[in-house]
C-alpha positions as CSV (number, residue, x, y, z in Angstrom):
1,M,106.3,87.5,197.4
2,N,107.1,84.1,199.0
3,S,103.9,84.5,201.4
4,R,101.8,84.8,198.0
5,A,103.7,81.8,196.2
6,R,102.8,80.0,199.8
7,S,99.0,80.7,199.0
8,T,99.0,79.8,195.7
9,P,98.4,76.3,195.4
10,M,95.7,76.1,198.3
11,L,93.5,79.2,196.1
12,N,94.4,76.5,193.0
13,Y,92.7,73.6,194.6
14,I,89.7,75.9,196.3
15,M,88.7,77.4,192.8
16,K,89.2,73.8,190.8
17,W,86.9,72.8,193.7
18,L,84.2,75.4,193.0
19,I,84.4,75.0,189.3
20,F,84.1,71.5,189.5
21,T,81.1,71.4,192.5
22,L,79.1,74.1,190.1
23,M,79.2,71.6,186.9
24,V,79.3,68.5,188.7
25,S,76.6,69.4,191.2
26,G,74.6,71.0,188.5
27,T,74.3,68.2,185.8
28,A,73.9,65.8,188.9
29,K,70.6,68.4,189.9
30,S,69.3,67.9,186.7
31,M,69.3,64.6,186.1
32,L,68.1,63.7,189.8
33,V,65.2,65.8,189.1
34,S,64.7,64.0,185.5
35,L,64.3,61.1,187.7
36,D,62.3,62.3,190.3
37,F,64.6,61.6,192.6
38,T,63.7,64.1,195.9
39,V,67.1,64.9,197.1
40,P,67.7,68.6,198.2
41,Y,70.6,70.4,196.4
42,W,72.9,70.7,199.7
43,A,73.2,67.3,200.0
44,I,73.9,67.0,196.4
45,L,77.0,69.4,197.1
46,L,78.4,67.8,199.9
47,M,78.4,64.7,197.9
48,T,80.1,66.5,195.2
49,T,82.5,68.3,197.6
50,A,83.4,64.5,199.1
51,S,84.2,63.2,195.8
52,Y,86.1,66.1,194.8
53,I,88.3,65.5,197.7
54,V,89.0,61.7,197.7
55,L,89.4,62.0,193.8
56,S,92.5,64.7,194.4
57,I,94.1,62.5,196.7
58,Y,93.4,59.3,194.9
59,F,95.2,61.0,191.8
60,V,97.8,62.8,193.6
61,N,100.7,61.1,191.0
62,L,100.7,58.2,189.8
63,L,102.1,56.3,192.8
64,S,98.8,57.2,194.9
65,L,97.0,55.7,192.1
66,T,98.4,52.6,192.2
67,T,98.5,52.5,195.8
68,L,95.1,53.1,196.8
69,T,93.6,51.2,194.2
70,I,95.4,48.1,195.2
71,I,94.3,48.8,198.8
72,A,91.1,49.3,197.1
73,V,90.7,46.6,195.5
74,A,92.3,44.4,198.6
75,G,89.4,46.2,200.8
76,I,86.5,45.7,199.0
77,G,87.4,41.6,198.3
78,T,88.1,40.8,202.0
79,Y,84.7,43.1,203.0
80,L,82.9,41.0,200.7
81,R,84.6,37.6,201.6
82,Y,84.5,38.0,205.5
83,F,82.5,40.6,207.0
84,A,79.2,41.4,204.5
85,A,76.4,40.2,205.4
86,K,74.8,37.3,203.6
87,G,73.2,38.9,200.1
88,Q,74.4,41.8,200.8
89,L,76.5,41.7,197.0
90,D,73.0,40.8,195.6
91,T,71.7,43.9,197.0
92,I,73.8,46.0,195.5
93,L,73.9,44.0,192.2
94,N,70.0,45.2,192.5
95,L,70.9,48.9,193.1
96,F,72.4,48.8,189.4
97,K,69.5,46.9,188.3
98,W,67.1,48.8,189.4
99,L,68.6,52.2,188.5
100,V,69.0,50.5,184.7
101,D,65.3,49.6,185.1
102,Y,64.1,52.6,186.0
103,T,66.0,55.1,183.9
104,L,64.9,53.2,180.8
105,G,61.1,53.2,182.7
106,M,61.0,49.7,183.1
107,T,60.0,49.7,186.7
108,D,58.8,51.8,189.2
109,L,60.3,54.0,191.6
110,E,61.4,53.1,194.7
111,A,61.8,55.2,197.3
112,Q,64.6,53.0,199.2
113,Y,66.8,53.1,196.4
114,I,66.8,57.3,196.3
115,Y,70.0,58.1,197.8
116,P,72.1,55.1,197.1
117,S,71.2,55.7,193.5
118,T,71.9,59.4,194.1
119,W,75.1,58.5,195.2
120,V,76.0,56.0,192.4
121,I,75.0,59.4,189.8
122,V,77.0,61.6,191.8
123,F,79.9,59.7,192.3
124,T,80.1,58.5,188.2
125,L,79.3,61.7,187.0
126,S,82.5,63.3,189.6
127,L,85.3,60.6,188.4
128,I,84.4,62.1,184.6
129,M,84.1,65.6,185.4
130,Y,87.6,65.4,187.5
131,L,89.3,63.3,184.5
132,L,88.3,65.9,182.2
133,V,88.3,68.9,183.7
134,I,90.8,69.3,187.1
135,K,93.7,66.5,185.4
136,L,93.6,67.1,181.4
137,E,91.9,70.8,181.9
138,W,89.6,69.9,179.1
139,L,87.2,72.6,177.9
140,I,85.0,71.2,174.6
141,V,84.8,67.4,175.5
142,P,82.9,68.3,179.1
143,S,80.9,71.1,177.6
144,I,79.6,68.3,174.9
145,L,78.8,65.8,177.8
146,C,77.2,68.0,179.9
147,I,75.0,69.7,176.6
148,G,74.6,66.6,175.3
149,I,72.3,65.4,178.9
150,V,71.3,68.5,179.1
151,A,69.7,67.5,175.5
152,I,68.8,64.4,176.4
153,E,66.8,65.8,179.1
154,W,65.4,68.1,176.8
155,A,63.8,66.2,174.7
156,L,62.4,63.8,177.0
157,G,60.0,67.1,177.7
158,H,61.7,68.1,181.1
159,T,61.9,71.6,180.5
160,Y,61.4,72.6,184.3
161,I,65.7,71.5,184.7
162,I,66.5,75.3,183.7
163,P,67.3,76.5,187.2
164,W,70.0,73.8,188.2
165,L,71.7,74.8,184.5
166,W,73.3,78.0,186.2
167,P,75.7,76.4,188.3
168,V,76.8,74.2,185.5
169,A,77.2,78.1,183.4
170,L,78.7,79.2,186.1
171,A,81.5,76.5,186.0
172,W,81.7,76.7,182.0
173,V,82.1,80.4,181.8
174,M,84.8,80.5,184.6
175,L,86.6,77.4,182.8
176,L,86.8,79.3,180.0
177,T,88.0,82.2,181.5
178,T,90.8,79.6,182.7
179,K,91.4,78.6,179.3
180,Q,92.3,82.1,178.3
181,Y,94.7,82.6,181.0
182,K,96.6,80.3,180.2
183,R,96.7,81.5,176.2
184,L,98.1,84.8,177.6
185,S,100.3,83.4,180.5
186,S,102.3,82.2,177.5
187,R,102.9,85.4,176.0
188,Y,102.7,87.6,179.3
189,S,103.4,88.0,182.7
190,M,100.2,86.9,184.9
191,P,99.3,86.7,188.4
192,A,98.9,83.0,189.5
193,L,95.9,81.0,188.3
194,G,93.8,80.5,191.4
195,I,94.4,84.6,192.1
196,R,93.0,85.5,188.2
197,Q,90.1,82.7,188.8
198,A,88.9,84.1,192.3
199,S,88.9,87.7,190.3
200,T,86.7,86.7,187.5
201,I,84.1,85.4,190.1
202,P,82.3,88.4,190.4
203,L,82.0,89.2,186.6
204,V,81.3,85.3,185.8
205,V,78.1,85.8,188.1
206,A,77.2,89.3,186.5
207,I,76.8,86.9,183.0
208,V,75.4,84.1,184.4
209,L,72.6,86.3,186.8
210,T,72.2,88.4,183.7
211,S,71.0,85.6,181.2
212,S,68.9,84.1,184.4
213,I,67.0,87.4,184.4
214,I,66.6,87.5,180.3
215,L,65.3,83.9,179.8
216,P,61.9,83.4,181.0
217,H,61.0,81.2,184.1
218,D,58.7,79.4,182.7
219,T,60.6,77.9,179.4
220,R,57.5,75.2,178.9
221,H,56.3,76.8,175.9
222,L,59.8,78.2,175.0
223,K,60.2,77.0,171.5
224,W,62.4,77.0,168.7
225,D,60.4,76.7,165.9
226,F,62.1,75.9,162.7
227,L,65.3,73.5,164.8
228,E,62.0,71.7,166.6
229,Q,60.5,70.4,163.2
230,T,63.8,69.8,162.0
231,V,64.4,67.4,165.0
232,Q,61.4,66.3,164.7
233,D,61.7,65.5,160.9
234,I,65.2,63.6,161.8
235,S,64.4,61.8,164.5
236,D,60.5,60.6,162.3
237,R,62.4,59.2,159.7
238,W,65.1,57.6,161.7
239,S,61.5,55.4,163.0
240,E,60.5,54.5,160.0
241,W,63.7,53.9,158.1
242,S,64.8,52.0,161.0
243,S,61.7,49.9,161.4
244,F,60.5,47.2,158.9
245,S,57.2,48.5,157.2
246,T,54.7,46.5,155.6
247,P,51.6,47.8,153.3
248,R,49.0,49.1,155.9
249,Q,46.7,46.6,156.7
250,P,42.8,48.1,157.9
251,F,41.9,46.3,160.9
252,R,38.8,44.2,160.9
253,L,37.2,42.3,163.3
254,S,38.2,39.2,161.7
255,Q,41.0,39.6,164.4
256,T,39.2,39.2,167.1
257,G,37.1,36.0,166.0
258,F,33.7,38.1,165.1
259,P,33.6,37.2,161.2
260,S,33.9,40.1,159.0
261,S,34.6,40.9,155.7
262,A,33.8,43.2,152.3
263,D,32.1,40.0,151.5
264,Q,30.6,38.4,154.5
265,L,29.1,39.6,157.6
266,G,27.9,37.2,160.1
267,G,27.7,33.5,161.2
268,P,29.2,31.9,164.6
269,V,31.9,34.3,167.1
270,K,35.2,32.7,168.3
271,I,35.2,34.2,171.4
272,S,38.8,34.4,172.8
273,D,39.8,35.8,176.4
274,D,43.2,36.8,175.0
275,V,44.0,40.9,175.9
276,V,44.9,42.6,173.1
277,L,45.1,46.5,174.1
278,R,46.1,47.5,178.1
279,V,44.0,51.0,178.1
280,T,44.6,53.8,181.1
281,A,41.7,55.9,180.4
282,T,39.2,58.0,183.1
283,F,36.8,55.7,181.9
284,P,35.7,53.4,178.8
285,L,36.1,54.8,175.1
286,Y,34.6,53.1,172.1
287,L,37.8,52.5,170.2
288,R,37.8,53.3,166.4
289,G,40.1,51.2,164.3
290,T,38.2,51.2,161.2
291,I,35.7,53.5,159.1
292,L,34.0,51.9,156.3
293,N,31.9,53.7,154.1
294,E,30.0,51.1,151.2
295,Y,27.5,48.6,152.3
296,T,27.8,46.0,149.1
297,G,24.6,43.7,150.2
298,S,27.1,41.2,152.4
299,G,29.3,43.3,154.1
300,W,31.0,46.8,154.2
301,Q,34.3,48.1,152.5
302,D,36.4,51.0,151.9
303,S,35.3,52.6,148.5
304,I,37.1,55.6,148.9
305,D,40.8,56.9,147.5
306,D,42.1,58.7,150.1
307,K,45.2,60.0,151.5
308,R,48.0,60.1,154.5
309,Y,48.6,63.0,156.4
310,K,51.4,63.2,158.8
311,L,49.3,64.1,162.0
312,S,51.8,66.4,163.6
313,D,52.3,68.5,160.4
314,V,51.0,71.7,160.3
315,S,51.0,71.9,157.0
316,W,47.6,69.2,157.2
317,K,46.5,71.5,159.8
318,N,42.9,72.1,157.4
319,E,42.9,68.8,156.3
320,Y,43.3,67.6,160.1
321,R,40.7,70.3,161.1
322,Q,38.1,68.5,158.5
323,A,38.9,65.0,159.7
324,F,38.3,65.4,162.7
325,D,35.6,68.0,162.8
326,W,37.3,70.3,164.5
327,D,36.2,72.9,161.4
328,E,32.6,72.7,162.1
329,P,30.5,75.9,164.3
330,I,30.0,74.4,167.1
331,W,33.2,75.3,168.6
332,T,32.4,78.4,167.9
333,D,29.0,79.2,168.6
334,L,29.6,77.0,172.6
335,N,30.5,79.1,175.3
336,R,33.1,78.0,178.1
337,E,30.6,76.2,180.0
338,L,28.4,74.5,177.8
339,K,31.3,73.1,175.3
340,D,33.0,71.9,178.9
341,R,29.6,70.0,179.6
342,F,29.1,69.0,176.1
343,F,32.8,67.6,175.1
344,I,34.2,65.3,178.0
345,P,38.2,65.8,177.8
346,V,40.0,62.1,177.9
347,K,43.4,61.0,177.6
348,A,43.9,57.7,177.4
349,S,47.1,55.8,177.6
350,I,47.0,52.5,175.1
351,I,49.6,49.8,174.8
352,H,49.0,46.7,172.0
353,T,49.9,43.7,173.9
354,G,47.8,41.6,171.6
355,I,47.5,41.9,168.6
356,T,49.4,42.7,164.9
357,T,48.7,45.6,163.3
358,S,49.5,49.1,161.8
359,V,46.0,50.8,163.2
360,I,46.4,53.6,165.8
361,F,42.9,52.8,167.8
362,N,41.5,56.6,168.8
363,A,38.5,58.3,169.2
364,Q,36.0,61.3,168.9
365,R,36.9,64.1,168.8
366,L,40.6,63.5,167.9
367,E,42.6,66.4,169.4
368,G,46.0,65.0,168.9
369,I,48.7,61.4,170.0
370,T,51.4,61.6,171.7
371,V,54.2,58.9,171.0
372,P,56.7,59.0,173.5
373,K,59.8,58.3,171.5
374,R,61.5,55.6,173.0
375,W,63.7,53.3,171.1
376,G,62.6,54.7,167.8
377,G,58.6,55.6,168.6
378,F,56.7,55.8,165.2
379,T,54.9,58.6,163.1
380,P,51.4,58.8,163.4
381,Y,49.2,59.8,160.3
382,F,45.7,60.0,159.6
383,N,43.7,60.3,157.0
384,G,40.4,61.9,155.4
385,K,38.2,59.7,157.6
386,G,39.2,59.9,160.9
387,E,41.3,57.0,161.0
388,T,44.9,56.7,162.3
389,F,48.1,54.7,161.6
390,T,51.5,54.7,161.1
391,S,54.2,53.0,158.2
392,R,54.8,49.5,160.2
393,D,53.1,47.1,162.7
394,I,52.6,48.9,166.5
395,S,55.0,46.3,168.9
396,P,54.4,45.5,172.5
397,S,56.9,48.0,173.5
398,D,54.7,50.7,171.8
399,E,53.1,53.1,173.3
400,Y,50.4,55.6,172.5
401,I,48.2,58.8,174.4
402,L,44.9,59.8,173.0
403,H,43.7,63.3,173.6
404,V,40.0,63.7,172.9
405,S,37.2,65.5,173.5
406,L,34.0,63.2,174.5
407,P,30.5,64.0,172.6
408,A,28.3,63.4,175.4
409,I,25.9,61.9,173.4
410,E,23.8,60.8,176.4
411,D,23.6,64.1,178.1
412,R,19.8,65.1,178.0
413,V,20.3,68.6,177.9
414,F,23.2,68.1,174.7
415,Q,20.5,66.0,172.7
416,N,17.9,69.1,173.5
417,F,20.7,71.5,172.1
418,L,21.7,69.3,168.8
419,M,17.4,69.4,168.4
420,D,17.3,73.5,168.1
421,Y,20.9,73.3,166.5
422,V,21.4,71.1,163.9
423,P,20.1,72.6,160.9
424,I,17.4,70.0,158.5
425,I,19.1,69.1,155.4
426,D,17.6,66.8,152.7
427,W,20.2,64.5,151.5
428,H,18.3,62.6,149.1
429,K,18.7,66.0,147.1
430,P,21.7,67.7,145.9
431,I,23.8,69.5,148.1
432,S,24.8,72.1,145.3
433,Q,20.8,73.5,144.8
434,Q,20.1,73.5,148.3
435,S,20.3,76.8,150.6
436,L,22.0,76.0,153.3
437,W,22.9,78.2,156.6
438,E,25.6,80.5,156.5
439,G,29.1,79.4,157.3
440,A,28.2,76.0,155.8
441,D,31.2,73.8,154.4
442,R,29.5,73.4,150.9
443,Q,32.5,70.9,149.9
444,K,32.4,69.1,152.5
445,L,28.5,68.7,152.7
446,I,28.9,67.1,149.3
447,Y,31.6,64.8,150.2
448,I,29.8,63.4,153.0
449,Q,26.8,62.8,150.6
450,Q,28.9,61.2,148.5
451,H,30.1,58.7,150.3
452,Y,28.0,58.1,153.5
453,M,24.6,58.2,151.8
454,S,24.4,55.1,149.3
455,I,22.9,51.9,149.2
456,P,22.7,49.4,146.9
457,D,20.0,48.5,144.9
458,S,19.6,45.2,145.7
459,I,17.7,46.0,149.3
460,P,14.3,44.8,149.4
461,P,11.6,47.2,149.7
462,R,10.7,45.8,153.0
463,V,13.9,47.5,154.5
464,T,13.0,50.1,153.6
465,E,9.4,50.5,154.8
466,L,10.6,49.7,157.8
467,A,12.8,52.4,158.3
468,Y,10.2,54.7,156.9
469,S,7.4,53.0,159.8
470,I,9.7,53.6,162.7
471,T,10.6,57.2,161.6
472,R,7.3,58.5,160.8
473,G,6.5,62.3,162.1
474,I,9.6,62.6,163.6
475,K,11.5,66.0,162.2
476,T,14.8,66.6,163.3
477,P,17.9,64.2,162.4
478,L,18.9,63.5,166.3
479,E,15.5,62.6,167.0
480,K,15.2,59.9,164.0
481,A,18.9,58.5,165.0
482,L,17.6,57.5,168.3
483,A,13.9,56.5,167.7
484,L,16.1,53.2,165.0
485,Q,18.6,52.7,167.7
486,A,16.1,52.2,170.2
487,Y,13.7,49.5,167.9
488,L,16.8,47.6,167.4
489,Q,17.2,47.7,171.1
490,Q,13.9,46.8,171.7
491,N,13.2,44.6,169.2
492,Y,16.0,42.1,168.3
493,D,17.9,39.2,170.8
494,Y,21.7,38.8,170.9
495,T,23.7,36.6,170.1
496,L,27.1,35.0,169.5
497,Q,26.2,31.7,167.8
498,P,23.7,33.4,164.5
499,P,23.8,31.1,161.2
500,Y,25.4,32.1,158.0
501,T,23.3,34.6,155.8
502,P,22.3,32.4,152.4
503,P,24.3,33.1,149.2
504,G,22.4,35.7,147.3
505,V,20.0,37.5,151.0
506,D,20.4,40.7,151.4
507,F,22.6,41.0,155.2
508,V,20.1,43.6,156.6
509,D,17.1,41.9,155.0
510,Y,17.8,38.9,156.9
511,F,18.6,39.8,160.1
512,L,15.3,42.5,160.6
513,F,12.7,39.9,158.8
514,E,14.2,36.7,159.3
515,L,17.1,35.7,161.4
516,K,15.8,38.8,164.8
517,R,18.8,37.8,166.5
518,G,22.5,38.8,166.4
519,Y,25.4,40.4,167.6
520,C,27.4,43.6,166.3
521,T,27.9,43.6,163.3
522,Y,24.1,43.1,162.5
523,F,23.1,45.2,164.8
524,A,25.4,48.2,163.6
525,T,25.1,47.2,160.0
526,A,21.2,47.7,160.1
527,M,21.0,51.0,161.7
528,A,23.6,52.5,159.1
529,V,21.8,51.5,155.8
530,M,18.0,52.3,157.4
531,S,19.5,55.6,158.4
532,R,20.5,56.2,155.2
533,I,17.3,55.2,153.8
534,V,15.8,58.0,156.1
535,G,18.4,60.7,154.8
536,L,20.8,60.2,157.9
537,P,24.8,60.4,156.1
538,T,26.0,57.1,158.3
539,R,29.5,54.8,158.3
540,Y,30.5,51.7,159.5
541,V,33.1,51.7,162.6
542,E,34.9,48.5,163.6
543,G,37.1,48.1,166.4
544,F,36.5,47.9,170.9
545,K,34.4,49.1,173.2
546,M,36.3,48.7,176.5
547,P,34.9,47.2,179.2
548,S,32.5,49.1,181.6
549,H,34.9,48.5,184.4
550,P,38.9,48.3,184.7
551,Y,40.7,45.9,185.9
552,R,42.8,47.8,188.4
553,E,42.8,51.9,189.1
554,N,42.0,53.2,185.8
555,T,43.8,50.4,183.7
556,Y,41.3,48.4,181.5
557,E,42.7,45.2,179.8
558,V,40.3,44.9,176.1
559,K,40.6,41.4,174.8
560,K,39.5,39.9,171.6
561,L,35.9,39.6,173.0
562,N,35.8,43.3,173.3
563,G,35.3,43.5,169.4
564,H,32.7,45.7,168.4
565,A,31.1,47.1,165.4
566,W,28.7,50.3,165.6
567,V,27.9,53.3,164.0
568,E,28.4,57.2,163.3
569,I,25.7,59.5,162.0
570,Y,26.6,62.9,160.9
571,F,25.0,66.1,161.6
572,P,25.9,69.4,160.3
573,K,27.5,72.1,161.9
574,V,28.5,69.4,164.8
575,G,30.2,66.6,162.8
576,W,29.9,62.7,163.7
577,L,28.5,61.6,166.6
578,T,28.6,57.7,167.9
579,F,25.3,55.4,168.2
580,D,25.7,52.3,169.6
581,P,22.4,49.8,168.3
582,T,23.2,46.7,169.9
583,P,21.4,45.7,173.2
584,Q,23.5,45.8,176.2
585,A,22.0,43.9,178.6
586,Q,20.4,41.1,176.1
587,G,24.0,40.9,174.8
588,Q,25.3,40.3,178.3
589,Q,22.2,37.8,178.9
590,N,22.9,35.7,176.1
591,L,26.5,35.6,176.2
592,V,25.8,33.6,180.2
593,E,23.1,31.7,178.5
594,Q,25.6,30.2,175.9
595,G,28.1,29.0,178.8
596,S,30.7,32.6,178.2
597,E,30.4,32.8,181.9
598,L,34.2,33.2,182.2
599,Y,34.1,36.3,179.7
600,P,32.5,38.8,181.9
601,G,32.4,42.5,181.4
602,Y,31.8,42.2,177.2
603,Y,28.6,44.8,177.6
604,G,28.2,46.8,181.1
605,D,25.0,47.3,182.4
606,E,25.1,50.8,181.3
607,Y,24.0,52.0,178.0
608,Y,26.6,54.6,176.8
609,P,29.4,54.9,179.4
610,W,29.7,58.9,179.7
611,M,30.1,59.4,183.6
612,Q,28.9,63.3,184.5
613,D,28.4,65.0,187.6
614,E,29.2,63.0,190.5
615,Q,30.7,60.2,188.5
616,M,33.5,62.0,187.2
617,K,34.3,62.7,190.7
618,D,35.2,59.0,191.4
619,Y,37.1,58.9,188.0
620,Q,39.6,61.4,188.1
621,P,43.1,60.3,185.6
622,E,46.3,59.7,187.9
623,V,48.1,62.6,185.5
624,S,51.9,63.4,186.0
625,V,51.9,66.6,186.2
626,D,55.4,66.5,185.0
627,T,55.2,64.4,182.0
628,G,51.6,64.6,180.8
629,G,51.6,60.9,181.4
630,F,49.3,58.1,183.5
631,S,50.6,56.7,186.9
632,N,51.2,53.4,184.7
633,S,52.1,55.0,181.5
634,A,55.4,54.9,180.0
635,S,57.6,57.8,181.9
636,P,59.5,60.5,180.2
637,N,62.6,58.4,181.6
638,R,62.2,56.3,179.0
639,I,65.3,56.7,176.6
640,P,64.0,56.5,172.6
641,L,66.3,54.7,170.3
642,F,67.6,58.2,168.5
643,V,68.6,59.5,171.8
644,L,70.7,56.5,172.4
645,I,72.2,57.5,169.1
646,I,72.8,60.4,170.5
647,L,74.7,59.1,173.6
648,M,76.7,56.6,171.5
649,A,78.0,59.3,168.8
650,L,79.1,61.5,172.2
651,I,80.9,58.6,173.9
652,L,82.7,58.4,170.2
653,I,83.2,61.6,170.1
654,I,84.7,61.9,173.4
655,A,86.8,58.7,173.0
656,G,88.1,59.6,169.7
657,M,89.4,63.5,171.6
658,A,90.7,61.5,174.8
659,G,92.5,59.3,172.1
660,L,94.3,62.8,170.2
661,K,95.1,63.9,173.6
662,V,96.7,59.9,174.2
663,W,97.9,60.3,170.9
664,D,99.9,63.7,171.2
665,V,101.6,62.6,174.4
666,V,103.0,59.6,173.1
667,R,104.0,61.3,170.0
668,W,106.5,63.7,172.1
669,K,107.6,60.9,174.3
670,K,108.3,58.8,170.2
671,I,110.2,62.1,169.4
672,K,112.3,62.2,173.4
673,K,113.3,58.6,172.4
674,L,114.8,59.3,168.6
675,P,119.2,59.6,168.3
676,S,120.0,63.2,168.2
677,D,120.7,63.4,164.9
678,E,117.0,62.5,164.3
679,Q,115.2,64.4,166.8
680,L,117.6,67.7,165.6
681,A,116.2,67.0,161.8
682,Y,112.6,66.4,163.2
683,C,112.8,69.1,164.9
684,Y,114.2,71.6,162.9
685,Q,111.4,70.4,160.0
686,Q,108.4,70.8,162.4
687,I,109.8,74.3,163.6
688,L,109.8,75.6,159.5
689,W,106.4,74.0,159.4
690,L,105.2,75.3,162.2
691,L,106.2,78.7,161.2
692,T,104.0,78.2,158.1
693,L,101.3,77.7,159.9
694,Y,102.2,81.0,161.7
695,G,101.9,82.8,157.8
696,F,106.0,83.4,157.7
697,P,106.9,80.2,155.6
698,M,111.1,80.4,154.2
699,H,111.3,82.2,150.8
700,Q,112.6,80.7,147.9
701,G,116.8,80.9,147.4
702,E,116.8,82.3,151.4
703,T,119.2,81.0,153.6
704,P,118.6,79.1,157.0
705,Y,121.1,82.7,158.5
706,C,118.6,85.0,156.1
707,Y,115.4,83.1,156.9
708,A,116.3,82.7,161.1
709,R,117.1,86.6,160.8
710,R,113.9,88.1,159.5
711,V,111.7,85.3,162.3
712,D,113.4,86.6,165.4
713,T,112.5,90.3,163.9
714,W,109.2,89.1,165.4
715,L,108.9,85.8,167.0
716,T,109.8,85.4,171.3
717,N,110.3,82.3,172.1
718,S,111.8,81.3,175.5
719,A,113.9,78.9,174.9
720,G,116.2,80.9,172.1
721,S,116.4,82.7,169.2
722,M,115.6,81.5,165.7
723,M,119.3,82.2,165.3
724,E,120.5,80.2,168.2
725,I,118.6,77.0,166.5
726,C,119.6,77.4,162.8
727,Q,123.9,77.3,164.1
728,L,123.2,74.2,166.5
729,V,121.3,72.6,162.7
730,V,124.5,74.1,160.6
731,K,127.3,73.5,163.4
732,N,125.5,69.5,163.3
733,R,124.3,69.2,159.5
734,F,127.5,71.0,158.0
735,G,130.4,70.8,161.2
736,N,129.7,67.0,162.0
737,Q,129.5,67.9,165.3
738,Q,127.7,66.0,167.9
739,L,125.6,68.4,169.6
740,S,125.1,68.2,173.7
741,K,122.2,67.3,176.1
742,A,121.5,70.8,176.9
743,E,121.8,71.6,173.3
744,I,119.1,68.7,172.1
745,Q,117.3,70.1,175.1
746,K,117.2,73.6,173.6
747,I,115.9,72.6,170.7
748,L,113.2,70.3,172.3
749,R,112.0,73.3,174.1
750,F,111.8,76.2,171.2
751,Y,109.7,73.6,169.4
752,H,107.8,72.5,171.8
753,N,107.4,76.3,173.1
754,L,106.6,77.3,169.5
755,E,104.0,74.4,168.9
756,D,102.4,75.4,172.6
757,N,101.9,78.7,170.9
758,I,100.0,77.4,167.7
759,K,98.0,75.2,169.7
760,S,96.3,78.5,171.3
761,L,96.1,80.3,168.5
762,L,94.3,77.7,166.1
763,G,92.8,74.9,169.1
764,F,94.2,71.7,170.0
765,Y,92.3,69.8,168.0
766,P,92.5,71.8,164.3
767,Y,96.1,71.8,165.1
768,I,96.3,68.0,165.5
769,F,94.3,67.2,162.3
770,K,96.5,69.1,160.4
771,L,99.6,67.9,162.6
772,I,98.2,64.4,161.2
773,S,97.1,65.2,157.7
774,K,100.6,66.4,157.4
775,Q,102.3,63.1,158.7
776,L,99.9,61.4,156.6
777,S,101.0,63.2,153.4
778,S,104.8,62.6,154.1
779,R,104.1,59.0,154.5
780,I,102.3,58.5,151.3
781,S,104.9,60.9,149.4
782,R,107.8,57.9,151.3
783,H,105.8,55.3,149.7
784,K,104.9,56.7,146.0
785,N,108.9,57.7,145.8
786,P,111.2,55.0,148.0
787,Q,113.8,56.5,146.9
788,H,113.7,59.7,149.0
C-alpha cells in the first residue's frame, strides 16, 4: 500500500501532463495550420511540455507564485535595462503587432516571425488551459473555448484541421472520465486518480479511433445543410442590420467623369487618374456595373420593374440561371473540350478603393460571388437583368471574388460554331406566333423581345437605312453584329472632347451623320440602336474595362478613366455576348493627341483581350490552394464581425463561469467567519434546503428528530448522521449551550459534503443558479417583510 501511495503523485502528474499536452498541442496546431505556420507537431509537443513544467512549478502554491512573479519581473526589467541590445524591445513589440495584423489579414507572412509567434500562441494557450484544466479542474469552460476556436477556424474555411482535433478529443474524453471519477469517489472506494486515468486510456483511444475512422478524411464537402444555411442567414441579417443602408443607386459613368444619364449622353469628359478598383485577375475583364434597356433618343434608362434575389439562396435557383444564362441549351449541347475552350474560367478579386456605390461589378458568365466575412461582410443580391449589388455602399475594407466563365467571342472556332448553332428568329414579329426549336423557353424570349428590342419613333429614317445597308446580304445574327461593330470601328474617330448634342436632336443620328467622332457611349449607343433595327436584341452596359496590363503581377488598378460603355447582344440557345464597337487604337491615339499621355492604358493594343493557348500559360492565377483566394486578396485569417461577436460572447461566458467559481469560494469563506450561532443556523437551513433538492423535504408537522430519523434511512455522509446534526441544533437552540469548535466543524463538514453531492448530481452551474435564486428570493422576502 505504501509503495502504491508513493507512486500515485508522480502518476497523477504524468496523467495531468498527458491530458494537458494533448488538449493544448492539438488546439495550437489547428490554429497554426490555419495561419499557414509550417511548424512540425513534435516541436509543438516539446513547447507544450516545457510550458507545463514551468507552469507546474510556478503554480505549486501561493508562495511560489508570488516569489517567482517577483523574480520574473525583476529579471526581465534588469535584462531590458542593462543587457538587452538596442531596439530589442521594439523588436518584441513589432512581433506582437505583426501577429495581430497577420491574424486579421492586414499583412503578409514573414518567416522570421513564425517560431516566435508559435511560442507566444502555445504559451498563452498553455497558461489558459493550465488554469482551467489543471488548477480549477473545469470541464465545460475549456470545452467551450476549444470548440469556439475550432468553430471560428471552420467558419473561416479551414476544414483541413480535422487531423489535429483528435488529440483534443482524446484529452476531452479523459477529462470527462476524471469528472466521473470524482463523482464516484464521493460515494465509493476508488483507486488513485492517476491509476484510474491510466486504465481508461485504451478505452478512450478506441472511442476516438473509431470516430476518426467513421468521419470522412476529406471534410471539404462535409456540410450540415440546415445548420449551415441557418448560420449563413444569421450572419447575413447581422451584416445588413449592423451596417448603414441607403436606397440602392445604380452605377452610371457620370461617377467617373463621362457624362451619362437618362436625359443626356455625350459632351466633354473630365479625365481622372483616381483609382477606383483594385482587381486581382488572370487577365483583363469587362466589369459590368449597370445594364440599361430603354433608349430615349438622348440617353439610356432602366424601365424594367425588377425584383432583387439573394444570390446564395437556393430558393432563387431558376431566377439565377435565367439572369446569368445558365439555362441556355448550349451548356448541355457542348462537350467538355469545347465548353472549356469557348468559356474560360476566371476568378477576380475586387476591392473598391475610390468609388462609393452598392453595385457589385460582375462579368459574363457569373458562376458565383464569394464575400470573405471579415468585419461583417455584406450580402450579394442580383436581379433579373444580371446586375449584382448589396444593401449598402461597399466600403474599401470589403472585398468580393467573382467566379465567371467568360465567352471567348474572339475565338474563330467559337464564331464558326455560333453561326451554325444559333437559330434565326424574327424579333420584329410576335414570338408567340413563331415556331421555335425544341426546348425553347418561349417566356424568356418574349421577355427579351419586350424589353430589349424597342426603339423610339423619333429616330430618323437615315439611321434605319444605314443599319440595313451595313448588314445587307448577311443572314446569321453573329455576322450582323460583327459587321455593325467593324463599321463603327473603321469609320468613326475617337475623342474625349466632343460638343454636346444639340437640343431636340437624336443622339445616335447626330453622332452617325454630323459629329462622326466620340467616345464609348457614342459607339455603344449607336451599335445597340442599329442592332435592334436589324433584329438583334441589345442592352447598353456601363462599367469598367480593365487596363490591358497589370501594374504588378496579376493585380490591376482600375481608374476612373477606365470607365467604359459597351453592348451585349442576345443569341438564342447561347445567351448574352459582349461586343465593343469603340475603336481601340484610335481611341488611344486621340488620348495622346489631347494631352492625356499621363493616362496610359485606357485602351490596350488588342481589340478584345481574351488570351488562349500559349498566352494563357503566361497568366496563371496565383490561387491559394487552401482558401480559393488570390495571393493579393484577403486571406481566410481575417476575422469577420460575427466571429468577433462570438469571441466576445465566449469571453463573457468564461468570465461569468469563472466569476461563479470565485463567488462560491468567497461564500464559503464568509460562512466560516460568521459567529458560531449564525453558522449553525445558516448551515442547518441550507441542509434542509439541500434535502429538498434531493426530493426529500420535511413533512408538515414533522419534528426535527422524526425527520432526521427518516433521512438517515438512506443518506450516507462521512461527517456523521442527520440525527447527530439535529441533536447539535437542539442542544444549541433549546438547551442554550454553546457548541465547541469541533461540533461546529462537524456541521460545516456535513453541509459541505451534502452540497458536493448535490453539485455532482445537478452539475455545478445549475446548482449555483438555484442557490443564487434562493438567496435573491430570501432577500426580497426580507425586504418586503422587515419585521421577519
